[in-house]
C-alpha atoms as a printed R data frame, in Angstrom:
    type eleno elety resid chain resno       x       y       z
1   ATOM     1    CA   MET     A     1  93.153 183.279 162.374
2   ATOM     2    CA   LYS     A     2  93.424 187.173 161.876
3   ATOM     3    CA   LEU     A     3  90.030 187.309 160.647
4   ATOM     4    CA   ALA     A     4  88.452 186.155 163.506
5   ATOM     5    CA   GLU     A     5  89.932 189.038 165.544
6   ATOM     6    CA   SER     A     6  87.698 191.141 166.911
7   ATOM     7    CA   LEU     A     7  88.371 194.828 166.480
8   ATOM     8    CA   THR     A     8  87.293 198.028 168.333
9   ATOM     9    CA   LEU     A     9  86.591 201.322 166.274
10  ATOM    10    CA   PRO     A    10  87.450 205.238 167.748
11  ATOM    11    CA   CYS     A    11  84.290 205.344 168.530
12  ATOM    12    CA   GLY     A    12  84.069 202.792 170.993
13  ATOM    13    CA   VAL     A    13  82.082 199.828 169.009
14  ATOM    14    CA   ARG     A    14  83.750 196.621 168.636
15  ATOM    15    CA   LEU     A    15  83.550 194.507 165.647
16  ATOM    16    CA   SER     A    16  83.340 190.572 166.668
17  ATOM    17    CA   ASN     A    17  85.636 189.912 163.749
18  ATOM    18    CA   ARG     A    18  87.572 191.417 160.709
19  ATOM    19    CA   ILE     A    19  84.719 190.363 157.700
20  ATOM    20    CA   ALA     A    20  82.586 192.775 156.307
21  ATOM    21    CA   LYS     A    21  79.437 192.579 154.110
22  ATOM    22    CA   ALA     A    22  79.851 195.448 151.402
23  ATOM    23    CA   ALA     A    23  77.617 197.689 150.103
24  ATOM    24    CA   MET     A    24  75.906 196.142 146.797
25  ATOM    25    CA   THR     A    25  72.531 197.441 145.821
26  ATOM    26    CA   GLU     A    26  69.544 195.561 145.941
27  ATOM    27    CA   GLY     A    27  66.666 197.118 144.053
28  ATOM    28    CA   LEU     A    28  63.928 195.180 146.194
29  ATOM    29    CA   ALA     A    29  62.234 198.642 148.285
30  ATOM    30    CA   ASP     A    30  58.691 199.525 147.204
31  ATOM    31    CA   ILE     A    31  57.918 202.382 144.328
32  ATOM    32    CA   ASN     A    32  57.523 204.470 147.868
33  ATOM    33    CA   GLY     A    33  60.910 204.055 148.338
34  ATOM    34    CA   GLN     A    34  60.225 201.680 151.711
35  ATOM    35    CA   PRO     A    35  61.698 198.604 152.728
36  ATOM    36    CA   THR     A    36  60.153 195.648 152.148
37  ATOM    37    CA   ALA     A    37  59.243 191.840 153.300
38  ATOM    38    CA   GLU     A    38  62.156 191.217 150.692
39  ATOM    39    CA   LEU     A    39  64.797 193.277 151.882
40  ATOM    40    CA   GLU     A    40  63.961 191.213 155.675
41  ATOM    41    CA   LYS     A    41  64.811 188.323 154.309
42  ATOM    42    CA   LEU     A    42  67.920 189.062 152.589
43  ATOM    43    CA   TYR     A    43  69.256 190.420 155.191
44  ATOM    44    CA   GLY     A    44  68.293 188.442 158.271
45  ATOM    45    CA   ILE     A    45  70.102 185.666 155.734
46  ATOM    46    CA   TRP     A    46  73.149 187.491 155.437
47  ATOM    47    CA   SER     A    47  72.964 188.369 159.588
48  ATOM    48    CA   ASP     A    48  73.007 184.466 159.345
49  ATOM    49    CA   GLY     A    49  75.896 184.333 157.585
50  ATOM    50    CA   GLY     A    50  79.035 185.054 160.216
51  ATOM    51    CA   ALA     A    51  80.152 189.040 159.465
52  ATOM    52    CA   ALA     A    52  80.745 191.526 161.352
53  ATOM    53    CA   LEU     A    53  79.342 194.593 159.938
54  ATOM    54    CA   HIS     A    54  76.720 194.938 157.105
55  ATOM    55    CA   LEU     A    55  76.612 197.834 155.296
56  ATOM    56    CA   SER     A    56  73.362 198.478 152.877
57  ATOM    57    CA   GLY     A    57  73.403 199.082 149.933
58  ATOM    58    CA   ASN     A    58  72.423 203.033 148.467
59  ATOM    59    CA   ILE     A    59  70.042 205.067 150.474
60  ATOM    60    CA   HIS     A    60  69.057 207.927 149.205
61  ATOM    61    CA   ILE     A    61  68.309 211.150 149.986
62  ATOM    62    CA   ASP     A    62  66.630 212.191 147.137
63  ATOM    63    CA   ALA     A    63  63.797 210.341 145.159
64  ATOM    64    CA   ASP     A    64  64.441 212.299 142.259
65  ATOM    65    CA   HIS     A    65  68.565 210.865 142.283
66  ATOM    66    CA   LEU     A    66  68.449 207.247 142.635
67  ATOM    67    CA   GLU     A    67  71.158 205.221 141.961
68  ATOM    68    CA   ARG     A    68  68.856 202.572 140.018
69  ATOM    69    CA   PRO     A    69  65.431 201.942 140.844
70  ATOM    70    CA   GLY     A    70  64.315 200.174 143.461
71  ATOM    71    CA   ASN     A    71  66.348 202.518 146.421
72  ATOM    72    CA   VAL     A    72  65.497 202.328 149.694
73  ATOM    73    CA   ILE     A    73  64.348 206.841 150.230
74  ATOM    74    CA   ILE     A    74  65.245 208.849 153.127
75  ATOM    75    CA   ASP     A    75  64.754 212.248 151.742
76  ATOM    76    CA   GLN     A    76  61.773 213.419 154.351
77  ATOM    77    CA   MET     A    77  60.939 213.078 157.786
78  ATOM    78    CA   PRO     A    78  59.264 209.301 157.557
79  ATOM    79    CA   THR     A    79  56.107 208.259 157.728
80  ATOM    80    CA   PRO     A    80  54.540 205.821 160.669
81  ATOM    81    CA   GLU     A    81  54.521 203.000 157.692
82  ATOM    82    CA   MET     A    82  58.422 204.059 156.585
83  ATOM    83    CA   ARG     A    83  59.367 204.249 160.504
84  ATOM    84    CA   GLU     A    84  57.894 200.894 161.052
85  ATOM    85    CA   ALA     A    85  59.039 199.668 157.737
86  ATOM    86    CA   LEU     A    86  63.313 200.470 158.855
87  ATOM    87    CA   ILE     A    87  62.184 198.978 161.860
88  ATOM    88    CA   ARG     A    88  61.656 195.807 160.647
89  ATOM    89    CA   TRP     A    89  64.147 195.445 158.477
90  ATOM    90    CA   THR     A    90  67.113 197.053 160.901
91  ATOM    91    CA   ARG     A    91  65.876 194.153 163.454
92  ATOM    92    CA   ALA     A    92  66.254 191.610 160.874
93  ATOM    93    CA   ALA     A    93  69.677 192.384 159.340
94  ATOM    94    CA   THR     A    94  71.297 192.877 162.992
95  ATOM    95    CA   ARG     A    95  69.637 189.142 164.274
96  ATOM    96    CA   GLY     A    96  72.853 187.258 163.941
97  ATOM    97    CA   GLY     A    97  74.885 190.066 166.772
98  ATOM    98    CA   ASN     A    98  76.152 191.769 163.668
99  ATOM    99    CA   GLN     A    99  76.594 195.331 163.082
100 ATOM   100    CA   PHE     A   100  74.360 196.698 160.414
101 ATOM   101    CA   TRP     A   101  74.924 199.969 158.901
102 ATOM   102    CA   ALA     A   102  73.189 202.270 156.580
103 ATOM   103    CA   GLN     A   103  75.737 203.447 153.284
104 ATOM   104    CA   ILE     A   104  73.727 207.477 152.926
105 ATOM   105    CA   SER     A   105  74.097 208.098 148.787
106 ATOM   106    CA   HIS     A   106  73.207 211.194 146.362
107 ATOM   107    CA   ALA     A   107  73.781 209.745 142.415
108 ATOM   108    CA   GLY     A   108  73.861 213.118 141.259
109 ATOM   109    CA   ARG     A   109  74.875 212.626 137.374
110 ATOM   110    CA   GLN     A   110  75.000 209.229 137.651
111 ATOM   111    CA   THR     A   111  70.605 209.365 137.846
112 ATOM   112    CA   MET     A   112  69.553 206.929 134.993
113 ATOM   113    CA   LYS     A   113  67.974 208.885 132.416
114 ATOM   114    CA   THR     A   114  64.518 207.214 132.983
115 ATOM   115    CA   VAL     A   115  64.605 208.328 136.542
116 ATOM   116    CA   ASN     A   116  65.534 211.581 136.261
117 ATOM   117    CA   PRO     A   117  66.315 213.415 132.321
118 ATOM   118    CA   HIS     A   118  68.399 216.253 134.121
119 ATOM   119    CA   PRO     A   119  69.701 215.170 137.195
120 ATOM   120    CA   LYS     A   120  71.821 217.960 139.743
121 ATOM   121    CA   ALA     A   121  75.182 217.770 139.937
122 ATOM   122    CA   PRO     A   122  78.184 220.042 141.001
123 ATOM   123    CA   SER     A   123  78.316 221.257 137.016
124 ATOM   124    CA   ALA     A   124  76.786 220.668 133.525
125 ATOM   125    CA   VAL     A   125  79.578 217.639 132.949
126 ATOM   126    CA   LYS     A   126  77.728 214.864 130.947
127 ATOM   127    CA   LEU     A   127  78.786 211.377 131.982
128 ATOM   128    CA   GLY     A   128  81.101 209.968 129.485
129 ATOM   129    CA   LEU     A   129  79.107 206.910 128.535
130 ATOM   130    CA   PRO     A   130  77.706 205.941 125.467
131 ATOM   131    CA   GLY     A   131  73.807 204.286 124.884
132 ATOM   132    CA   GLY     A   132  72.025 207.571 126.051
133 ATOM   133    CA   GLN     A   133  71.398 206.049 129.338
134 ATOM   134    CA   PHE     A   134  72.415 209.618 130.778
135 ATOM   135    CA   GLY     A   135  71.174 213.322 130.758
136 ATOM   136    CA   MET     A   136  73.327 216.375 130.903
137 ATOM   137    CA   PRO     A   137  73.420 217.294 134.734
138 ATOM   138    CA   VAL     A   138  71.897 220.958 135.965
139 ATOM   139    CA   ALA     A   139  74.471 222.735 137.847
140 ATOM   140    CA   LEU     A   140  73.130 222.656 142.167
141 ATOM   141    CA   THR     A   141  72.641 226.046 143.114
142 ATOM   142    CA   GLU     A   142  74.579 227.058 146.828
143 ATOM   143    CA   THR     A   143  71.274 226.846 148.685
144 ATOM   144    CA   GLU     A   144  70.887 223.629 146.768
145 ATOM   145    CA   ILE     A   145  74.349 222.396 148.376
146 ATOM   146    CA   LEU     A   146  73.684 223.446 151.546
147 ATOM   147    CA   HIS     A   147  70.336 222.203 151.675
148 ATOM   148    CA   LEU     A   148  71.334 218.611 150.474
149 ATOM   149    CA   ILE     A   149  74.303 218.659 153.672
150 ATOM   150    CA   SER     A   150  71.588 218.893 155.887
151 ATOM   151    CA   ARG     A   151  69.667 215.406 154.599
152 ATOM   152    CA   PHE     A   152  72.130 213.633 154.298
153 ATOM   153    CA   GLY     A   153  72.779 214.787 158.425
154 ATOM   154    CA   GLN     A   154  68.695 214.193 158.477
155 ATOM   155    CA   ALA     A   155  68.985 210.819 157.248
156 ATOM   156    CA   ALA     A   156  71.986 209.424 159.511
157 ATOM   157    CA   GLN     A   157  68.886 210.717 162.190
158 ATOM   158    CA   ILE     A   158  67.020 208.900 160.927
159 ATOM   159    CA   CYS     A   159  68.305 205.807 160.277
160 ATOM   160    CA   LYS     A   160  70.091 205.496 164.561
161 ATOM   161    CA   GLU     A   161  66.559 206.228 165.412
162 ATOM   162    CA   THR     A   162  65.141 203.834 163.355
163 ATOM   163    CA   GLY     A   163  68.324 200.723 164.773
164 ATOM   164    CA   PHE     A   164  70.769 201.448 162.080
165 ATOM   165    CA   THR     A   165  74.246 201.179 164.716
166 ATOM   166    CA   GLY     A   166  76.430 203.178 162.012
167 ATOM   167    CA   VAL     A   167  75.653 205.313 158.917
168 ATOM   168    CA   GLN     A   168  78.647 205.383 156.370
169 ATOM   169    CA   ILE     A   169  78.974 208.797 153.564
170 ATOM   170    CA   HIS     A   170  78.910 207.524 150.061
171 ATOM   171    CA   ALA     A   171  82.004 209.389 149.006
172 ATOM   172    CA   ALA     A   172  83.701 206.945 145.586
173 ATOM   173    CA   HIS     A   173  82.308 205.537 142.430
174 ATOM   174    CA   GLY     A   174  80.932 208.477 140.417
175 ATOM   175    CA   TYR     A   175  78.256 209.615 142.649
176 ATOM   176    CA   LEU     A   176  77.528 212.912 143.993
177 ATOM   177    CA   ILE     A   177  80.056 213.631 146.855
178 ATOM   178    CA   SER     A   178  82.646 211.666 144.198
179 ATOM   179    CA   GLN     A   179  81.791 213.898 141.623
180 ATOM   180    CA   PHE     A   180  82.617 216.936 144.213
181 ATOM   181    CA   LEU     A   181  85.883 215.572 144.870
182 ATOM   182    CA   SER     A   182  86.955 214.780 141.276
183 ATOM   183    CA   PRO     A   183  88.259 218.168 139.000
184 ATOM   184    CA   LEU     A   184  86.681 216.474 135.972
185 ATOM   185    CA   SER     A   185  83.272 216.347 136.714
186 ATOM   186    CA   ASN     A   186  83.749 219.804 139.586
187 ATOM   187    CA   LEU     A   187  84.104 222.992 136.990
188 ATOM   188    CA   ARG     A   188  82.838 225.556 140.175
189 ATOM   189    CA   ASP     A   189  84.804 228.482 140.527
190 ATOM   190    CA   ASP     A   190  83.186 229.369 143.937
191 ATOM   191    CA   ARG     A   191  84.189 227.739 147.507
192 ATOM   192    CA   TRP     A   192  82.391 224.325 146.334
193 ATOM   193    CA   GLY     A   193  85.409 223.721 143.374
194 ATOM   194    CA   GLY     A   194  89.089 224.427 142.497
195 ATOM   195    CA   SER     A   195  91.477 223.774 145.176
196 ATOM   196    CA   LEU     A   196  90.792 219.991 146.955
197 ATOM   197    CA   GLU     A   197  90.128 221.974 150.052
198 ATOM   198    CA   ASN     A   198  87.041 223.741 147.868
199 ATOM   199    CA   ARG     A   199  86.232 220.170 146.503
200 ATOM   200    CA   ALA     A   200  86.343 218.429 150.231
201 ATOM   201    CA   ARG     A   201  84.101 220.980 151.386
202 ATOM   202    CA   PHE     A   202  81.141 218.524 150.732
203 ATOM   203    CA   LEU     A   203  82.349 215.749 152.305
204 ATOM   204    CA   LEU     A   204  83.780 217.154 155.619
205 ATOM   205    CA   PHE     A   205  80.707 219.772 155.907
206 ATOM   206    CA   THR     A   206  78.682 216.255 155.667
207 ATOM   207    CA   ILE     A   207  80.665 214.221 158.363
208 ATOM   208    CA   ASN     A   208  80.573 216.881 160.531
209 ATOM   209    CA   THR     A   209  76.303 217.472 160.273
210 ATOM   210    CA   VAL     A   210  76.242 214.122 160.328
211 ATOM   211    CA   ARG     A   211  78.379 213.743 163.661
212 ATOM   212    CA   GLN     A   212  76.274 217.037 165.584
213 ATOM   213    CA   LEU     A   213  73.147 214.649 164.767
214 ATOM   214    CA   VAL     A   214  74.000 210.864 165.782
215 ATOM   215    CA   GLY     A   215  76.896 211.904 168.774
216 ATOM   216    CA   PRO     A   216  80.381 210.594 169.553
217 ATOM   217    CA   ASP     A   217  79.613 206.665 169.724
218 ATOM   218    CA   PHE     A   218  78.067 206.099 166.512
219 ATOM   219    CA   PRO     A   219  80.115 205.005 163.963
220 ATOM   220    CA   ILE     A   220  80.818 207.386 160.652
221 ATOM   221    CA   SER     A   221  82.815 205.758 157.500
222 ATOM   222    CA   VAL     A   222  82.529 206.816 154.400
223 ATOM   223    CA   LYS     A   223  83.928 205.160 151.481
224 ATOM   224    CA   LEU     A   224  85.884 206.829 149.578
225 ATOM   225    CA   ASN     A   225  88.242 206.007 145.831
226 ATOM   226    CA   SER     A   226  91.185 205.500 146.103
227 ATOM   227    CA   ALA     A   227  91.347 206.798 142.560
228 ATOM   228    CA   ASP     A   228  88.875 207.607 139.854
229 ATOM   229    CA   PHE     A   229  91.591 206.569 137.610
230 ATOM   230    CA   GLN     A   230  90.827 208.813 135.088
231 ATOM   231    CA   ARG     A   231  93.057 211.152 133.400
232 ATOM   232    CA   GLY     A   232  93.056 214.519 135.263
233 ATOM   233    CA   GLY     A   233  90.552 212.987 137.838
234 ATOM   234    CA   PHE     A   234  90.787 212.438 141.187
235 ATOM   235    CA   ALA     A   235  93.978 211.250 142.227
236 ATOM   236    CA   PHE     A   236  95.832 208.916 144.792
237 ATOM   237    CA   GLU     A   237  97.901 211.559 146.216
238 ATOM   238    CA   ASP     A   238  94.433 213.390 146.688
239 ATOM   239    CA   SER     A   239  92.921 210.511 148.082
240 ATOM   240    CA   LEU     A   240  95.403 210.093 150.808
241 ATOM   241    CA   ILE     A   241  94.723 214.232 152.177
242 ATOM   242    CA   VAL     A   242  91.291 213.762 151.903
243 ATOM   243    CA   ALA     A   243  91.563 210.608 154.389
244 ATOM   244    CA   ARG     A   244  93.358 213.157 156.616
245 ATOM   245    CA   TRP     A   245  91.202 215.493 157.180
246 ATOM   246    CA   LEU     A   246  88.487 212.354 157.674
247 ATOM   247    CA   GLN     A   247  90.424 211.284 160.496
248 ATOM   248    CA   GLU     A   248  90.826 214.787 161.912
249 ATOM   249    CA   ALA     A   249  86.821 215.323 160.928
250 ATOM   250    CA   GLY     A   250  86.332 211.783 163.409
251 ATOM   251    CA   VAL     A   251  85.836 209.278 161.004
252 ATOM   252    CA   ASP     A   252  85.738 205.999 162.136
253 ATOM   253    CA   LEU     A   253  86.337 203.835 159.264
254 ATOM   254    CA   ILE     A   254  87.275 204.475 155.918
255 ATOM   255    CA   GLU     A   255  86.695 201.805 153.219
256 ATOM   256    CA   ILE     A   256  89.050 202.458 150.104
257 ATOM   257    CA   SER     A   257  87.727 201.244 147.093
258 ATOM   258    CA   GLY     A   258  88.146 203.429 143.322
259 ATOM   259    CA   GLY     A   259  86.814 203.990 139.966
260 ATOM   260    CA   THR     A   260  83.314 205.257 138.626
261 ATOM   261    CA   TYR     A   261  80.899 204.392 135.750
262 ATOM   262    CA   GLU     A   262  83.315 205.299 133.119
263 ATOM   263    CA   GLN     A   263  86.226 203.601 135.040
264 ATOM   264    CA   PRO     A   264  84.654 200.979 136.921
265 ATOM   265    CA   LYS     A   265  87.630 199.398 138.900
266 ATOM   266    CA   LEU     A   266  85.662 198.568 141.505
267 ATOM   267    CA   LEU     A   267  84.491 195.847 139.531
268 ATOM   268    CA   GLY     A   268  87.752 194.627 137.960
269 ATOM   269    CA   ILE     A   269  87.367 195.474 134.722
270 ATOM   270    CA   GLU     A   270  88.588 198.184 132.076
271 ATOM   271    CA   GLY     A   271  86.293 200.666 131.423
272 ATOM   272    CA   MET     A   272  85.924 202.714 128.020
273 ATOM   273    CA   ASP     A   273  89.304 204.363 127.854
274 ATOM   274    CA   ALA     A   274  92.523 203.076 129.463
275 ATOM   275    CA   ALA     A   275  92.255 203.393 133.359
276 ATOM   276    CA   GLU     A   276  94.823 206.364 134.566
277 ATOM   277    CA   PRO     A   277  98.012 204.710 136.088
278 ATOM   278    CA   GLN     A   278  98.686 205.852 140.218
279 ATOM   279    CA   ALA     A   279 101.625 206.293 142.131
280 ATOM   280    CA   VAL     A   280 101.947 203.401 144.510
281 ATOM   281    CA   ALA     A   281 103.912 200.274 143.962
282 ATOM   282    CA   GLU     A   282 102.096 196.866 143.089
283 ATOM   283    CA   SER     A   283 102.354 193.643 145.404
284 ATOM   284    CA   THR     A   284 101.720 190.307 144.489
285 ATOM   285    CA   ILE     A   285  98.613 190.235 146.231
286 ATOM   286    CA   ALA     A   286  97.357 193.071 143.969
287 ATOM   287    CA   ARG     A   287  96.468 190.609 141.462
288 ATOM   288    CA   GLU     A   288  93.330 189.126 143.521
289 ATOM   289    CA   ALA     A   289  92.673 192.720 145.650
290 ATOM   290    CA   TYR     A   290  92.399 195.580 143.914
291 ATOM   291    CA   PHE     A   291  93.009 198.339 145.827
292 ATOM   292    CA   VAL     A   292  95.376 196.743 149.149
293 ATOM   293    CA   ASP     A   293  98.106 198.982 147.704
294 ATOM   294    CA   PHE     A   294  96.238 201.756 147.938
295 ATOM   295    CA   ALA     A   295  95.278 201.114 151.827
296 ATOM   296    CA   LYS     A   296  98.709 199.819 152.683
297 ATOM   297    CA   ALA     A   297 100.197 203.483 151.572
298 ATOM   298    CA   MET     A   298  97.605 205.070 153.123
299 ATOM   299    CA   LYS     A   299  98.090 202.967 157.189
300 ATOM   300    CA   ASP     A   300 101.561 204.602 156.524
301 ATOM   301    CA   VAL     A   301  99.999 208.435 157.717
302 ATOM   302    CA   LEU     A   302  96.481 206.946 159.123
303 ATOM   303    CA   SER     A   303  95.803 205.437 162.461
304 ATOM   304    CA   ILE     A   304  92.333 204.966 161.807
305 ATOM   305    CA   PRO     A   305  90.717 201.958 160.962
306 ATOM   306    CA   LEU     A   306  90.430 200.859 156.920
307 ATOM   307    CA   MET     A   307  88.508 198.775 155.165
308 ATOM   308    CA   VAL     A   308  89.375 197.062 151.974
309 ATOM   309    CA   THR     A   309  86.610 195.868 149.167
310 ATOM   310    CA   GLY     A   310  87.222 194.483 145.611
311 ATOM   311    CA   GLY     A   311  88.433 191.234 144.678
312 ATOM   312    CA   PHE     A   312  89.206 189.308 147.562
313 ATOM   313    CA   ARG     A   313  88.216 185.233 147.042
314 ATOM   314    CA   SER     A   314  90.741 183.706 149.119
315 ATOM   315    CA   ALA     A   315  91.513 183.478 152.692
316 ATOM   316    CA   SER     A   316  95.451 183.240 151.823
317 ATOM   317    CA   ALA     A   317  95.076 186.815 150.468
318 ATOM   318    CA   MET     A   318  92.751 188.368 153.202
319 ATOM   319    CA   GLU     A   319  95.002 187.268 155.857
320 ATOM   320    CA   GLN     A   320  97.676 188.997 154.214
321 ATOM   321    CA   ALA     A   321  96.164 191.901 153.880
322 ATOM   322    CA   LEU     A   322  95.285 192.364 157.479
323 ATOM   323    CA   ARG     A   323  98.661 190.708 158.877
324 ATOM   324    CA   SER     A   324 100.577 193.167 156.600
325 ATOM   325    CA   GLY     A   325  99.001 196.430 157.806
326 ATOM   326    CA   ALA     A   326  97.415 197.062 154.301
327 ATOM   327    CA   ALA     A   327  93.690 196.293 155.797
328 ATOM   328    CA   ASP     A   328  92.148 196.199 159.301
329 ATOM   329    CA   VAL     A   329  88.548 195.226 157.561
330 ATOM   330    CA   ILE     A   330  88.026 192.851 154.497
331 ATOM   331    CA   GLY     A   331  84.733 193.969 152.647
332 ATOM   332    CA   LEU     A   332  82.899 191.285 150.391
333 ATOM   333    CA   GLY     A   333  80.705 191.355 147.786
334 ATOM   334    CA   ARG     A   334  79.862 189.527 144.616
335 ATOM   335    CA   PRO     A   335  80.707 186.034 146.468
336 ATOM   336    CA   LEU     A   336  78.076 186.124 149.177
337 ATOM   337    CA   CYS     A   337  75.872 187.053 146.585
338 ATOM   338    CA   VAL     A   338  76.327 183.093 145.430
339 ATOM   339    CA   MET     A   339  77.366 181.873 148.859
340 ATOM   340    CA   PRO     A   340  75.273 184.108 152.129
341 ATOM   341    CA   ASP     A   341  77.284 182.569 154.795
342 ATOM   342    CA   GLY     A   342  80.750 182.668 153.003
343 ATOM   343    CA   PRO     A   343  82.046 184.278 156.267
344 ATOM   344    CA   LYS     A   344  81.176 181.796 158.644
345 ATOM   345    CA   ARG     A   345  82.610 179.346 156.149
346 ATOM   346    CA   LEU     A   346  85.566 181.090 155.984
347 ATOM   347    CA   LEU     A   347  86.333 181.987 159.509
348 ATOM   348    CA   GLY     A   348  85.686 178.269 159.904
349 ATOM   349    CA   GLY     A   349  88.633 177.176 158.016
350 ATOM   350    CA   MET     A   350  87.028 176.816 154.090
351 ATOM   351    CA   ALA     A   351  90.421 178.203 151.933
352 ATOM   352    CA   ILE     A   352  88.362 180.305 149.064
353 ATOM   353    CA   LEU     A   353  84.700 181.859 148.040
354 ATOM   354    CA   PRO     A   354  83.345 181.254 144.607
355 ATOM   355    CA   LYS     A   355  84.823 182.890 141.615
356 ATOM   356    CA   THR     A   356  81.664 183.121 139.589
357 ATOM   357    CA   GLU     A   357  82.890 186.579 137.965
358 ATOM   358    CA   THR     A   358  85.277 184.310 135.760
359 ATOM   359    CA   GLN     A   359  82.667 182.033 134.491
360 ATOM   360    CA   LEU     A   360  80.101 184.776 133.671
361 ATOM   361    CA   ALA     A   361  79.180 186.861 130.135
362 ATOM   362    CA   LEU     A   362  77.031 187.988 128.402
363 ATOM   363    CA   LEU     A   363  78.448 187.188 124.466
364 ATOM   364    CA   PRO     A   364  79.802 183.247 124.005
365 ATOM   365    CA   ASP     A   365  82.931 182.510 123.711
366 ATOM   366    CA   TRP     A   366  82.911 182.854 119.810
367 ATOM   367    CA   LEU     A   367  81.248 186.042 119.603
368 ATOM   368    CA   ALA     A   368  84.313 187.369 122.190
369 ATOM   369    CA   GLY     A   369  85.860 189.400 120.301
370 ATOM   370    CA   LEU     A   370  83.046 191.872 119.938
371 ATOM   371    CA   ARG     A   371  84.034 192.829 123.665
372 ATOM   372    CA   LYS     A   372  86.756 194.712 121.695
373 ATOM   373    CA   ILE     A   373  84.391 197.836 120.688
374 ATOM   374    CA   LYS     A   374  83.288 200.210 123.402
375 ATOM   375    CA   MET     A   375  79.516 200.118 123.417
376 ATOM   376    CA   ILE     A   376  80.276 196.260 123.660
377 ATOM   377    CA   ARG     A   377  82.104 195.826 126.509
378 ATOM   378    CA   ALA     A   378  80.532 198.311 128.377
379 ATOM   379    CA   ILE     A   379  76.833 196.408 128.159
380 ATOM   380    CA   ASP     A   380  79.081 192.817 128.845
381 ATOM   381    CA   SER     A   381  80.197 194.417 131.630
382 ATOM   382    CA   PHE     A   382  76.639 195.911 133.168
383 ATOM   383    CA   ALA     A   383  74.911 192.471 131.929
384 ATOM   384    CA   VAL     A   384  77.648 190.545 134.005
385 ATOM   385    CA   GLN     A   385  76.825 192.898 137.450
386 ATOM   386    CA   PHE     A   386  72.896 192.419 136.624
387 ATOM   387    CA   TRP     A   387  73.204 188.481 136.637
388 ATOM   388    CA   TYR     A   388  74.321 189.407 140.296
389 ATOM   389    CA   TYR     A   389  71.762 191.622 140.915
390 ATOM   390    CA   SER     A   390  69.624 188.422 139.938
391 ATOM   391    CA   GLN     A   391  70.671 186.312 142.818
392 ATOM   392    CA   ILE     A   392  70.201 189.177 145.369
393 ATOM   393    CA   TYR     A   393  66.263 189.478 144.328
394 ATOM   394    CA   ALA     A   394  66.231 185.630 144.373
395 ATOM   395    CA   LEU     A   395  67.804 185.590 147.755
396 ATOM   396    CA   GLY     A   396  64.828 188.106 149.163
397 ATOM   397    CA   ARG     A   397  62.201 186.474 147.042
398 ATOM   398    CA   THR     A   398  62.393 183.187 147.621
399 ATOM   399    CA   GLY     A   399  65.745 182.589 150.892
400 ATOM   400    CA   ARG     A   400  67.650 180.968 147.405
401 ATOM   401    CA   THR     A   401  70.016 181.441 144.846
402 ATOM   402    CA   ASP     A   402  69.290 180.929 140.989
403 ATOM   403    CA   LEU     A   403  72.601 180.076 140.178
404 ATOM   404    CA   ASN     A   404  71.369 178.131 136.665
405 ATOM   405    CA   MET     A   405  70.157 181.685 135.069
406 ATOM   406    CA   THR     A   406  71.755 182.977 132.026
407 ATOM   407    CA   VAL     A   407  73.307 186.245 132.219
408 ATOM   408    CA   PHE     A   408  71.051 187.087 129.357
409 ATOM   409    CA   ALA     A   409  67.963 186.029 131.338
410 ATOM   410    CA   ALA     A   410  69.388 188.680 134.106
411 ATOM   411    CA   LEU     A   411  69.680 191.270 132.384
412 ATOM   412    CA   ARG     A   412  66.042 190.760 130.934
413 ATOM   413    CA   GLU     A   413  65.373 190.336 134.356
414 ATOM   414    CA   VAL     A   414  65.959 193.314 136.268
415 ATOM   415    CA   GLU     A   415  65.594 195.392 133.213
416 ATOM   416    CA   THR     A   416  61.893 194.797 133.350
417 ATOM   417    CA   TYR     A   417  61.513 194.754 136.727
418 ATOM   418    CA   GLN     A   418  63.498 198.074 136.783
419 ATOM   419    CA   LYS     A   419  61.192 199.635 133.871
420 ATOM   420    CA   ASN     A   420  57.953 198.022 135.948
421 ATOM   421    CA   TRP     A   421  58.567 199.464 138.870
422 ATOM   422    CA   LEU     A   422  59.217 203.211 137.225
423 ATOM   423    CA   ARG     A   423  56.256 202.639 135.682
424 ATOM   424    CA   ASP     A   424  54.392 202.045 138.692
425 ATOM   425    CA   ARG     A   425  55.923 204.942 141.067
426 ATOM   426    CA   ARG     A   426  54.871 207.544 138.549
427 ATOM   427    CA   ALA     A   427  51.144 205.628 137.993
428 ATOM   428    CA   ALA     A   428  50.922 205.951 142.017
429 ATOM   429    CA   PHE     A   429  52.356 209.461 142.053
430 ATOM   430    CA   ALA     A   430  49.910 210.694 139.355
431 ATOM   431    CA   ARG     A   431  47.099 209.388 141.378
432 ATOM   432    CA   ARG     A   432  48.014 211.533 144.726
């Protein structure tokens, strides 16, 4: 069984099998961005679940640019309390003998207006989503760019010191580094914009900074879009070139994903506009695993391991992807919100993981026609995603899932929790 085989990364670290828990946003940090007992419980459960590699949700290097309320934040040297909280978290998350890597990120223009009405980004290009949840960004200065690169490095070093066994730089899904890579969101005319070489400079400088601080034996991964799937955006041809540069820079693993908030291919759903086709031949397996064909095309020119995340449910598709050389590691996300020991079950012979996403919708069937409206489609998609957020909450708080929760109830729970988190954070900082 290929899934059960080990894999040695270029830095020398060995993964005991080919299954990874992909990064999923948790929203369980306290108002200071500090890991909590809920995060310890959640990751202890996942650690017992059998995957060789676990990736944290977004750990942000700037408290003013969160992906959502409740993110863990490492934007300065940690207090003794923060350092101890990180150590407790990593100890719980590695108790099964697995790797636990910190996904380090900055949301850029994908920072919600409730967190920051005018977030920093490569250029002043507003996110193209209805509803007014995202404000007009402000273009970063040269000095700010260099400072952010140093923050990525500092965060990686702190993560190594507190027990993480590797790091992943988030350069996908429309967050800050992905914004630099895309010609749609990066309109700069200096050394950080224009040509692909310039647009990739932020990412490559970040990798070099991190490597200098963590050393040659510490795994560095990058989450990279195969494409943004937007007309005029970051295309597969660009991604292939950047992946080669990452290999030359000494990256140990590239995770292939795709899409942005505007075109959420990572969730297997259509965005506001039709997805831009990419010049990659489709295979049968791609009907289940969204990005496997992009990874296979990359493997033709790359030697470093690739992880593919998005859509995998059946053991047969995972085996096929591994045996065909399309992937070296299989990333699993949403299935582990409802079956946290899914990896152990797959390795024990389970044929297919739960496909709960096919049974979830905010709107009842008799109103399904309303999904043709762009605004309704966007709300429905994010509400379903919130249902998985609620399962993560339940696992962290009680150690059990709540599969009877409706999508509407989950939407209300998450919105209320995030609103209260922001309120409490503002009140606490106002008293200081």
